[in-house]
C-alpha positions in Angstrom: -44.1 4.9 254.3 -43.7 8.6 254.1 -44.1 10.6 257.3 -47.4 12.3 258.0 -47.5 16.1 258.1 -48.2 16.0 261.7 -45.0 14.0 262.3 -42.8 16.8 261.3 -40.8 18.8 263.9 -42.1 22.2 263.2 -41.8 25.2 265.4 -42.9 24.6 268.9 -46.2 26.1 269.8 -44.5 28.5 272.1 -42.3 30.0 269.5 -42.8 33.4 268.3 -45.3 33.9 265.5 -43.9 34.6 262.1 -45.7 35.6 258.9 -43.3 34.7 256.0 -45.8 35.6 253.1 -48.1 38.4 252.8 -49.8 39.9 249.6 -52.7 39.9 247.2 -55.0 37.6 245.1 -55.1 38.3 241.3 -58.4 37.2 239.9 -59.1 37.2 236.2 -57.8 34.0 234.6 -61.2 32.3 235.7 -63.4 35.1 234.1 -65.5 35.0 231.0 -67.3 31.6 231.3 -70.5 32.4 233.2 -73.8 31.3 231.4 -77.3 32.2 232.8 -78.5 28.9 231.3 -75.7 26.9 232.4 -74.6 26.2 229.0 -71.6 24.0 229.1 -68.5 25.3 227.1 -69.7 29.0 227.4 -66.6 31.3 227.1 -64.1 28.4 226.2 -61.3 28.8 225.4 -62.0 32.6 225.5 -60.1 35.5 224.4 -57.0 36.7 226.3 -57.3 40.3 227.7 -60.9 40.2 226.6 -62.8 37.4 228.4 -60.0 36.7 230.8 -56.5 38.1 232.0 -54.2 37.1 234.8 -52.7 40.4 235.9 -51.5 43.7 234.8 -47.7 43.3 234.6 -47.2 47.1 235.3 -48.7 46.6 238.8 -46.2 43.9 239.8 -43.4 46.5 240.7 -46.1 48.5 242.5 -47.0 45.6 244.7 -43.4 44.6 245.4 -41.5 47.8 245.5 -44.0 50.2 246.7 -46.5 48.1 248.9 -43.7 45.7 250.0 -45.6 42.5 249.5 -43.8 39.3 248.6 -46.8 37.1 247.3 -49.3 37.2 244.6 -51.9 34.3 244.0 -52.9 33.9 240.4 -56.2 32.2 239.5 -56.5 30.1 236.3 -59.2 27.8 235.0 -58.8 24.0 234.5 -60.9 24.0 231.5 -58.8 26.5 229.8 -55.6 24.8 230.8 -56.7 21.3 230.0 -59.6 21.8 227.3 -62.5 19.6 227.4 -61.4 17.9 224.2 -58.3 16.7 225.9 -59.7 16.0 229.4 -58.0 16.7 232.6 -54.4 15.5 232.7 -50.9 16.1 231.3 -52.0 17.6 227.8 -52.2 21.5 228.2 -53.5 24.3 225.9 -50.0 25.7 225.4 -51.2 29.1 224.4 -53.2 29.5 227.6 -50.2 28.1 229.7 -47.9 30.4 227.9 -50.1 33.5 229.0 -50.2 32.2 232.6 -46.6 31.4 232.7 -45.8 35.1 231.7 -47.8 36.4 234.6 -45.9 33.9 237.0 -42.6 34.8 235.6 -43.3 38.5 236.0 -43.9 37.9 239.6 -41.1 35.7 240.4 -38.6 37.8 238.2 -39.6 40.7 240.4 -38.4 38.8 243.6 -42.0 37.8 244.8 -43.6 34.5 245.4 -46.4 33.2 243.0 -49.2 30.9 244.1 -50.6 28.8 241.4 -54.4 28.7 242.0 -56.6 26.4 240.0 -59.9 28.2 240.6 -62.2 25.2 240.2 -63.8 24.1 243.5 -62.5 20.5 243.0 -64.7 20.3 239.9 -63.9 20.0 236.1 -65.8 20.0 232.8 -68.3 22.7 233.3 -67.5 26.1 234.9 -70.5 27.8 233.4 -72.0 28.5 236.8 -69.2 28.1 239.2 -68.9 27.1 242.0 -71.9 24.7 241.5 -71.6 23.4 238.1 -69.0 20.8 236.9 -68.3 17.3 238.0 -66.4 16.5 241.3 -63.0 15.3 240.5 -62.6 11.7 241.6 -66.4 11.0 241.9 -66.6 7.4 240.6 -70.4 7.7 240.6 -70.3 10.3 237.9 -69.1 8.8 234.6 -68.4 12.4 233.3 -66.0 13.2 236.2 -62.2 13.4 235.8 -60.5 10.7 238.0 -58.3 11.3 240.9 -55.4 9.9 238.8 -56.0 12.5 236.0 -55.8 15.2 238.9 -52.5 13.6 240.0 -51.2 13.5 236.4 -52.3 17.3 235.9 -50.3 18.4 239.0 -47.4 16.2 238.0 -47.2 18.0 234.7 -47.8 21.5 236.1 -45.4 21.2 239.1 -42.7 19.7 236.7 -42.9 22.8 234.6 -42.1 24.9 237.6 -39.8 22.6 239.6 -36.8 24.8 238.9 -38.5 28.1 239.9 -38.0 28.2 243.6 -40.5 31.2 244.1 -43.6 29.1 243.1 -46.2 27.9 245.6 -48.5 25.2 244.6 -52.1 25.5 245.6 -53.9 22.3 245.1 -57.4 23.7 244.5 -59.6 26.7 245.3 -62.5 26.1 247.7 -63.6 22.5 247.5 -67.2 22.1 248.7 -70.1 19.7 248.9 -68.3 16.7 248.4 -67.0 13.6 250.4 -64.2 14.8 252.6 -62.8 11.4 252.4 -62.6 11.9 248.5 -61.3 15.4 249.2 -58.4 13.7 251.1 -57.6 11.4 248.2 -57.6 14.2 245.7 -55.3 16.4 248.0 -53.1 13.5 248.5 -52.9 12.7 244.8 -51.9 16.2 244.0 -49.1 16.0 246.6 -48.0 12.7 245.2 -48.0 14.2 241.6 -46.0 17.3 242.7 -43.4 15.5 244.5 -43.1 12.9 241.8 -42.2 15.7 239.3 -39.2 16.6 241.5 -40.7 19.9 242.6 -39.9 20.7 246.3 -41.7 24.1 246.8 -44.4 24.6 249.3 -47.8 23.1 248.7 -51.3 24.5 250.1 -53.8 21.9 250.8 -57.6 22.8 251.1 -60.2 21.4 253.3 -64.0 21.0 252.5 -66.8 23.6 253.0 -65.0 26.2 250.8 -62.0 25.5 253.0 -63.6 27.8 255.6 -61.6 28.0 259.0 -64.7 28.6 260.9 -66.4 25.5 259.9 -63.2 23.2 260.1 -64.8 21.0 262.7 -68.3 21.0 261.1 -70.2 18.9 258.5 -71.2 21.5 255.9 -73.2 19.1 253.8 -74.6 15.7 254.0 -71.4 13.9 252.9 -69.1 16.7 254.1 -67.4 15.1 257.0 -65.5 17.8 259.0 -62.1 18.7 257.5 -60.6 18.3 260.9 -61.4 14.5 260.8 -59.3 14.0 257.6 -56.7 16.6 256.6 -54.2 15.9 259.4 -53.8 12.5 257.4 -52.1 14.0 254.6 -48.5 12.9 253.8 -45.9 15.0 252.2 -42.4 13.2 252.0 -40.5 16.3 252.4 -42.9 18.0 254.9 -43.5 21.1 253.0 -47.3 21.4 252.8 -49.6 23.9 254.8 -53.3 24.0 255.1 -55.0 26.5 252.8 -57.7 28.4 254.7 -60.3 31.1 253.3 -62.1 33.2 255.9 -64.3 36.1 255.4 -65.6 38.5 257.9 -69.3 39.0 257.0 -72.5 37.4 258.5 -72.4 34.3 256.3 -68.6 34.0 255.7 -69.3 34.4 252.0 -67.4 37.8 251.5 -70.4 39.2 249.7 -71.6 41.8 252.3 -70.4 45.2 253.4 -70.7 44.7 257.1 -68.0 42.8 259.1 -69.6 40.8 261.8 -67.4 37.7 262.1 -64.1 38.3 263.9 -61.1 36.0 263.5 -60.3 35.1 267.2 -63.5 33.1 268.1 -64.1 31.7 264.6 -60.5 30.4 264.1 -60.2 29.2 267.8 -60.8 25.5 266.9 -58.8 25.6 263.7 -55.7 27.0 265.7 -55.9 24.5 268.3 -56.3 21.6 265.7 -53.2 23.1 263.9 -51.3 23.2 267.1 -52.4 19.6 268.0 -51.0 18.2 264.7 -48.1 20.6 264.5 -49.4 21.9 261.2 -49.0 25.3 259.5 -51.8 27.2 257.7 -51.9 29.9 255.0 -55.1 32.2 254.7 -55.1 32.7 250.9 -58.5 34.6 250.9 -59.9 37.1 253.2 -61.2 40.6 252.8 -63.5 43.5 253.9 -65.3 46.6 252.9 -64.2 50.3 253.2 -65.9 50.9 256.5 -64.8 51.5 260.1 -66.0 48.1 261.2 -64.3 46.2 258.5 -61.0 48.3 259.1 -61.1 47.1 262.7 -61.9 43.4 261.8 -59.2 43.3 259.1 -56.7 44.7 261.6 -57.8 42.2 264.1 -57.5 39.3 261.7 -53.9 40.1 260.6 -52.9 40.7 264.3 -54.5 37.2 265.0 -52.3 35.6 262.5 -49.2 37.6 263.8 -50.1 36.4 267.3 -50.4 32.6 266.5 -47.4 30.7 265.0 -49.6 28.3 263.2 -50.1 30.9 260.5 -47.4 31.6 258.0 -49.1 33.8 255.3 -51.9 35.6 253.9 -53.2 37.0 250.6 -56.2 39.4 250.3 -59.1 39.2 247.9 -58.6 40.6 245.2 -57.0 42.5 242.6 -57.0 41.8 238.8 -57.1 43.9 235.5 -60.7 43.0 234.6 -62.7 44.1 237.8 -63.3 47.7 236.5 -65.6 49.4 239.1 -66.9 46.0 240.2 -65.9 45.0 243.8 -64.5 41.4 244.2 -65.5 41.3 247.8 -67.8 42.5 250.5 -69.9 45.0 248.7 -73.7 44.0 248.7 -73.7 44.8 244.9 -72.2 48.2 245.2 -69.6 49.1 242.6 -66.7 49.9 245.0 -63.8 49.1 242.8 -61.2 46.5 243.6 -57.8 46.1 245.2 -56.2 46.7 241.8 -53.9 49.7 241.8 -55.6 52.8 240.2 -59.2 51.2 240.7 -62.1 53.6 241.1 -65.6 53.0 242.3 -68.5 53.4 240.1 -69.2 56.8 241.4 -65.8 58.0 240.5 -64.4 57.9 244.0 -61.2 56.0 245.1 -61.5 52.1 244.8 -60.6 49.5 247.4 -57.1 49.7 246.6 -57.1 53.1 248.3 -59.9 52.7 250.9 -58.8 49.1 252.1 -55.3 48.2 250.9 -53.4 51.4 251.4 -55.5 52.6 254.3 -55.6 49.3 256.2 -53.7 46.4 254.9 -50.5 47.9 253.6 -49.7 49.1 257.0 -50.1 45.5 258.3 -47.6 44.0 255.9 -44.6 42.7 258.0 -41.3 44.3 257.3 -39.3 41.1 257.3 -41.2 38.9 254.8 -39.3 36.1 253.2 -37.4 37.5 250.2 -35.2 34.7 248.9 -35.0 31.0 248.6 -37.5 28.2 247.9 -41.0 28.5 249.2 -41.2 26.8 252.5 -43.6 26.3 255.6 -40.4 27.2 257.5 -39.6 30.5 255.9 
C-alpha cells in the first residue's frame, strides 16, 4: 500500500518557514460561457482571444524579470479541453490544448512554474452559470455526471503530456463545493492516481470542499459537506509530492467580492495550520486578494507574513491578472471597475488599476527574494 501523505517525513514543525513559490493567477481561459438563462453549451467551444484567452505572453517577462515572481496559475475550462461531444476523459480538443500549451510553455521557458488550473468547481458538462451549474464529477445518482474514472483518465492524459516539463504543477480542481466530501476525496485520489500512473512526478495541489476555504476547514458547509479536515489527510501519493490547495479571501463572507477587508488570516487559518502540522502536510494558497485601500493593504501584508511565519505554507498566488479583464476587477470591488492585476490595467475612471494599487504597492514588496528557480516542482522546494 502506498504511504499516506501524513506518513512522509516533511520538515519538522519547528523548522524555519519557507515560501518556495509566489506569483499570480491568470484568469481568462474559463471566460465566455455565461448564460443568463443557464443555456447549456453557451460559448462552447468559443473564440480564442475573443471569448477566452489564457495570458498575454508579453507580460510573462514583466512578472518574472521585473516583479521577480516564479509562479503563474493558468485557468482553463474542462468543457473546452474535453468537449461535450467527447465527454470528460482522454480525448482533447487539440486546438484548445495547443492554445493552452502555448501559455504554459511561455511561462516555463521563462524560468517560472506554471500551475494547471481546471476552473470547474468539480463539475462538468454545463458551465453556463458557474459555479452552480454542471454535474458533480463522480455523482453516481446523476446519470449525466462524468465518472470518477473519467476524471482519472483525464488527469492521466493531461499529466502525461507534461511529465517531461519539471516546471509544471498540477492543481486537481478549482474550488469544489456543495458535494459529499467523501466523494471529493475519491475524486482527488483518482486524480493523484492518474497523474502518477502517467509517470509525472511534479507537485500536485489537492483541494478541499467548501470552495477549499481555509477558514472553514473543520466545518460542514452544506448538508453533505463533511468537514475537509475529516477526509483530506487520507490522501495517498506514492512519491509524497502533494500539497493541500487553499483559497482564502479577506472580506466579510470570504467571497472575494467586497472592498472592505475584515477577515484576517491568523485567527481564520489557526485550525487549518494546526491540522497541517498534526498530519505533517503542506499547503499552497492559490487564491487570495484585496482591494486598494489601507485596511486591505494591512490585511494582505499580514496574510503573507502569516504564511512566512508558518512552515506549513509553501506558496501563494494572488487573484487575478488576465488579458480580458479590461477595467473590471476580478476581486474585492463591490462592482466598482478597479481594473485587475494585469500589468498596464486601468480602472473605469482612467486611474491606475490594481496592478499598480495592490500588486506594485503591496504584494510585490512581499515576494521572497529566494524563491525556487530551478528543478522539478516539489513541496520540499
